[in-house]
C-alpha beads as a LAMMPS data file, in Angstrom:
LAMMPS data file: protein, C-alpha beads

176 atoms
175 bonds

1 atom types
1 bond types

-500.0 500.0 xlo xhi
-500.0 500.0 ylo yhi
-500.0 500.0 zlo zhi

Masses

1 110.0

Atoms # bond

1 1 1 -4.569 5.306 -20.238
2 1 1 -5.777 1.860 -19.309
3 1 1 -7.802 0.298 -16.548
4 1 1 -6.356 -2.768 -14.833
5 1 1 -8.366 -5.208 -12.755
6 1 1 -5.749 -6.972 -10.658
7 1 1 -5.698 -9.627 -7.954
8 1 1 -2.970 -9.855 -5.327
9 1 1 -0.283 -10.963 -4.935
10 1 1 1.043 -8.886 -7.812
11 1 1 3.144 -10.501 -10.504
12 1 1 6.066 -8.802 -12.209
13 1 1 4.007 -8.875 -15.417
14 1 1 1.071 -7.061 -13.796
15 1 1 3.394 -4.390 -12.401
16 1 1 5.168 -3.983 -15.756
17 1 1 1.824 -3.465 -17.533
18 1 1 0.913 -0.464 -15.365
19 1 1 1.723 3.079 -16.455
20 1 1 1.411 6.332 -14.545
21 1 1 -2.125 7.619 -14.915
22 1 1 -3.701 4.189 -15.422
23 1 1 -6.664 3.253 -13.252
24 1 1 -6.506 0.143 -11.078
25 1 1 -9.217 -1.943 -9.432
26 1 1 -7.444 -4.100 -6.880
27 1 1 -8.858 -7.268 -5.311
28 1 1 -7.366 -9.753 -2.863
29 1 1 -5.240 -9.419 0.246
30 1 1 -3.445 -6.174 1.052
31 1 1 -1.727 -5.132 4.286
32 1 1 -1.952 -1.857 6.156
33 1 1 0.993 -0.089 7.759
34 1 1 1.832 3.484 8.628
35 1 1 5.036 5.089 9.886
36 1 1 5.067 3.531 13.393
37 1 1 4.552 0.042 11.950
38 1 1 7.174 0.656 9.255
39 1 1 9.666 1.725 11.888
40 1 1 9.042 -1.493 13.853
41 1 1 9.339 -3.669 10.776
42 1 1 12.704 -2.136 9.883
43 1 1 13.884 -2.544 13.500
44 1 1 12.927 -6.243 13.294
45 1 1 14.885 -6.632 10.077
46 1 1 17.882 -4.867 11.635
47 1 1 17.778 -7.428 14.472
48 1 1 17.729 -10.319 12.004
49 1 1 14.067 -11.128 12.643
50 1 1 11.316 -11.906 10.158
51 1 1 8.555 -9.515 9.184
52 1 1 5.035 -10.151 10.509
53 1 1 3.632 -10.209 6.960
54 1 1 4.621 -11.937 3.739
55 1 1 6.300 -9.603 1.265
56 1 1 6.609 -11.338 -2.110
57 1 1 4.203 -9.628 -4.493
58 1 1 2.329 -7.906 -1.676
59 1 1 0.714 -4.489 -1.381
60 1 1 0.926 -2.134 1.603
61 1 1 -1.823 0.454 2.118
62 1 1 -0.882 3.500 4.179
63 1 1 -4.011 3.811 6.307
64 1 1 -5.017 4.085 9.952
65 1 1 -8.722 3.256 9.906
66 1 1 -11.186 4.844 12.298
67 1 1 -12.999 2.626 14.836
68 1 1 -15.244 0.047 13.242
69 1 1 -18.934 0.929 13.465
70 1 1 -21.388 -1.847 14.418
71 1 1 -22.228 -4.058 11.472
72 1 1 -19.212 -2.962 9.411
73 1 1 -15.924 -4.653 8.577
74 1 1 -13.792 -1.532 9.090
75 1 1 -14.178 2.148 9.882
76 1 1 -13.366 4.910 7.460
77 1 1 -10.180 3.865 5.664
78 1 1 -8.743 6.755 3.679
79 1 1 -5.096 6.968 2.634
80 1 1 -2.476 8.851 4.604
81 1 1 0.377 10.945 3.231
82 1 1 2.920 8.548 1.783
83 1 1 6.205 10.445 2.057
84 1 1 6.289 9.685 5.802
85 1 1 7.082 6.068 4.892
86 1 1 9.819 6.954 2.388
87 1 1 12.623 6.464 4.924
88 1 1 11.544 2.829 5.410
89 1 1 9.689 1.683 2.306
90 1 1 12.664 1.167 -0.056
91 1 1 13.902 -1.674 2.151
92 1 1 10.503 -3.359 1.957
93 1 1 10.505 -3.011 -1.836
94 1 1 13.913 -4.673 -1.877
95 1 1 12.345 -7.654 -0.072
96 1 1 9.522 -8.013 -2.590
97 1 1 6.692 -5.575 -1.869
98 1 1 5.274 -4.752 -5.313
99 1 1 2.954 -1.829 -4.569
100 1 1 2.161 0.764 -1.966
101 1 1 -1.053 2.757 -1.732
102 1 1 -1.353 6.239 -0.247
103 1 1 -1.726 9.870 -1.208
104 1 1 0.673 12.572 -2.314
105 1 1 4.040 12.484 -4.073
106 1 1 7.004 10.286 -3.130
107 1 1 10.645 11.240 -2.556
108 1 1 13.284 10.895 -5.265
109 1 1 14.886 8.035 -3.310
110 1 1 11.589 6.164 -3.176
111 1 1 10.972 6.700 -6.888
112 1 1 14.444 5.317 -7.624
113 1 1 13.736 2.308 -5.382
114 1 1 10.487 1.620 -7.248
115 1 1 12.315 1.565 -10.563
116 1 1 15.148 -0.570 -9.185
117 1 1 12.885 -3.136 -7.492
118 1 1 10.071 -2.997 -10.052
119 1 1 7.274 -1.764 -7.804
120 1 1 4.507 0.804 -8.281
121 1 1 2.888 3.458 -6.155
122 1 1 -0.877 3.686 -6.301
123 1 1 -2.692 6.836 -5.256
124 1 1 -6.038 6.470 -3.512
125 1 1 -8.542 9.289 -3.214
126 1 1 -7.934 11.344 -0.088
127 1 1 -11.092 12.327 1.772
128 1 1 -12.977 9.278 0.502
129 1 1 -12.282 6.955 3.440
130 1 1 -15.901 5.865 3.842
131 1 1 -16.126 5.011 0.135
132 1 1 -12.848 3.065 0.216
133 1 1 -13.924 1.201 3.373
134 1 1 -16.819 -0.160 1.331
135 1 1 -14.292 -2.116 -0.751
136 1 1 -12.984 -3.963 2.335
137 1 1 -14.545 -7.408 2.778
138 1 1 -12.393 -8.663 5.678
139 1 1 -10.120 -7.026 8.244
140 1 1 -7.939 -8.533 10.950
141 1 1 -5.023 -7.176 12.989
142 1 1 -1.918 -9.281 12.314
143 1 1 0.811 -7.310 14.120
144 1 1 1.443 -4.516 16.610
145 1 1 -2.059 -4.234 18.132
146 1 1 -0.666 -1.741 20.661
147 1 1 -0.422 0.789 17.810
148 1 1 -4.217 1.071 17.662
149 1 1 -5.243 2.500 14.286
150 1 1 -1.650 2.070 13.069
151 1 1 -1.562 -1.684 13.791
152 1 1 -0.749 -3.860 10.797
153 1 1 -3.939 -5.277 9.339
154 1 1 -4.657 -7.893 6.722
155 1 1 -7.458 -6.660 4.499
156 1 1 -9.326 -8.509 1.823
157 1 1 -10.474 -5.934 -0.714
158 1 1 -12.707 -6.117 -3.754
159 1 1 -12.338 -3.673 -6.630
160 1 1 -10.438 -1.122 -4.546
161 1 1 -9.953 1.921 -6.835
162 1 1 -6.594 3.647 -7.285
163 1 1 -4.501 5.474 -9.868
164 1 1 -0.960 4.466 -10.816
165 1 1 0.993 7.472 -9.532
166 1 1 4.508 6.108 -10.143
167 1 1 5.386 3.247 -12.469
168 1 1 8.563 1.215 -12.944
169 1 1 9.546 3.318 -15.958
170 1 1 9.806 6.631 -14.113
171 1 1 6.294 7.794 -14.980
172 1 1 4.948 10.150 -12.317
173 1 1 1.508 11.787 -12.237
174 1 1 2.815 14.459 -9.885
175 1 1 5.347 15.758 -12.438
176 1 1 4.165 17.026 -15.785

Bonds

1 1 1 2
2 1 2 3
3 1 3 4
4 1 4 5
5 1 5 6
6 1 6 7
7 1 7 8
8 1 8 9
9 1 9 10
10 1 10 11
11 1 11 12
12 1 12 13
13 1 13 14
14 1 14 15
15 1 15 16
16 1 16 17
17 1 17 18
18 1 18 19
19 1 19 20
20 1 20 21
21 1 21 22
22 1 22 23
23 1 23 24
24 1 24 25
25 1 25 26
26 1 26 27
27 1 27 28
28 1 28 29
29 1 29 30
30 1 30 31
31 1 31 32
32 1 32 33
33 1 33 34
34 1 34 35
35 1 35 36
36 1 36 37
37 1 37 38
38 1 38 39
39 1 39 40
40 1 40 41
41 1 41 42
42 1 42 43
43 1 43 44
44 1 44 45
45 1 45 46
46 1 46 47
47 1 47 48
48 1 48 49
49 1 49 50
50 1 50 51
51 1 51 52
52 1 52 53
53 1 53 54
54 1 54 55
55 1 55 56
56 1 56 57
57 1 57 58
58 1 58 59
59 1 59 60
60 1 60 61
61 1 61 62
62 1 62 63
63 1 63 64
64 1 64 65
65 1 65 66
66 1 66 67
67 1 67 68
68 1 68 69
69 1 69 70
70 1 70 71
71 1 71 72
72 1 72 73
73 1 73 74
74 1 74 75
75 1 75 76
76 1 76 77
77 1 77 78
78 1 78 79
79 1 79 80
80 1 80 81
81 1 81 82
82 1 82 83
83 1 83 84
84 1 84 85
85 1 85 86
86 1 86 87
87 1 87 88
88 1 88 89
89 1 89 90
90 1 90 91
91 1 91 92
92 1 92 93
93 1 93 94
94 1 94 95
95 1 95 96
96 1 96 97
97 1 97 98
98 1 98 99
99 1 99 100
100 1 100 101
101 1 101 102
102 1 102 103
103 1 103 104
104 1 104 105
105 1 105 106
106 1 106 107
107 1 107 108
108 1 108 109
109 1 109 110
110 1 110 111
111 1 111 112
112 1 112 113
113 1 113 114
114 1 114 115
115 1 115 116
116 1 116 117
117 1 117 118
118 1 118 119
119 1 119 120
120 1 120 121
121 1 121 122
122 1 122 123
123 1 123 124
124 1 124 125
125 1 125 126
126 1 126 127
127 1 127 128
128 1 128 129
129 1 129 130
130 1 130 131
131 1 131 132
132 1 132 133
133 1 133 134
134 1 134 135
135 1 135 136
136 1 136 137
137 1 137 138
138 1 138 139
139 1 139 140
140 1 140 141
141 1 141 142
142 1 142 143
143 1 143 144
144 1 144 145
145 1 145 146
146 1 146 147
147 1 147 148
148 1 148 149
149 1 149 150
150 1 150 151
151 1 151 152
152 1 152 153
153 1 153 154
154 1 154 155
155 1 155 156
156 1 156 157
157 1 157 158
158 1 158 159
159 1 159 160
160 1 160 161
161 1 161 162
162 1 162 163
163 1 163 164
164 1 164 165
165 1 165 166
166 1 166 167
167 1 167 168
168 1 168 169
169 1 169 170
170 1 170 171
171 1 171 172
172 1 172 173
173 1 173 174
174 1 174 175
175 1 175 176
């Protein structure tokens, strides 16, 4: 198993180098979105509209941070259960998203979409939201502010830790 220190946006080469079980330290811009935001993004696409975020080589983190305490960039920012996005996420992979971050296993359809569109799923440590928030250097809401914690945010992260849970070759840490 390897450790990868990667900066976003992700290249095809960086994604191809990752294998299930590898550790990742991610730096750069990532976007947040949970199920309500995913649903809206897909509705926009269905209406022929553009997405509120760039997609090529980007990373989406499934998180709904807690309110930001004074003097901090973001509140606790732990991952949410990823399978809730599986009805929507394959379409975003098709458009160029290269990685998603969350917790728990993905559906068979999502795993197939990752292989087809050459994207990875990164697992973050559940229950460690305060620790993960410490990796966030900047945070701004970029879409759907009415969704509160589920609004789409642009985060700048530094050395955000994750594990490659699913790679483009079918590797899966949840199946042994």
